[in-house]
N, C-alpha and C positions, 0 to 999 in steps of 0.2 A: 665978613658975613660969617655967621655961627650957623653950621648945618645940623647940630646936635638935636636928636629929638627927646623931649622930656615926656614923661609919663608919671601919672599919680598911683601910688600903690598903697595898700593897707597891709601893715605888719600884724603880727601876732597880738600885739598888745591894743590894736585897733585904732593905732596912731596912722594918719595919712602922711606920706612922705613923697617927695619928688625925686624920681629917678632919671638918669640919663641912659638910653639905649644905646649899646655898643654894638648889638647885631640881632638880626632875626636870622636864625639859621634852620635848616631842615637837616636831621640826623636819622637815617634808617626810617624815613617816612613820617617822622614826628617833627613838628615846628616848636623851637624854642625861643624866647626872648632873653638875651644876655643883656644886663643892665647894672649900673652902678648906683650905690646910695652913698653920699657923702656924710660920714658921721661928725659929731660936734667937734671932735678932735682934729677934724681936717683930713682924716684918712679915708679912704673909700673901700667899702665892701663891694665885691663882683657877686652878683647873685643871677640866678636863671629860672624861668618858669615855663611850663607848657604854654603855647599859644593855641587856644582852642575858640571856636565860634559859639556865641551864644545863641539863644533861640530866635534873636532878631537878625542874626547874620553878622554881628560885630565881633572883633577879637576880644577876648578875655583871657587873663593870665590865671594859671592855675599852678599849684605847689607841685613839684616833682616828687612823688612819693616812691616810685619804683628804683630800687637801688642800681639795678643795671642802666636804667636810663641817667640817674645822676652821674655814674662813672663815665658812660659816654659824653655827657656834657662838660664834666670836669676835665677830661682828655682834651676836648675841643678847646676849652678855655685856657688850658696850659699851653696848647699848641699857638694861640694867638697872642699870650702874653710873652712867651719866650722868644 
């Protein structure tokens, strides 16, 4: 049985892609979704986004623009990959 969660995301070009969720984590009071997108060449990119509630109370992913938050998430990702 496959327990991986799949989500649909929209990338900068406006293209919708399927991503596989690796983890939902809280770091310093903020929630993040860490996920992978498999490219056409078969390699996967590991990405992260903020998890925020939309006006209807559903989870929504937002780009991480704060460099401090980006660094924290990068460190977390490195720790789970190593």
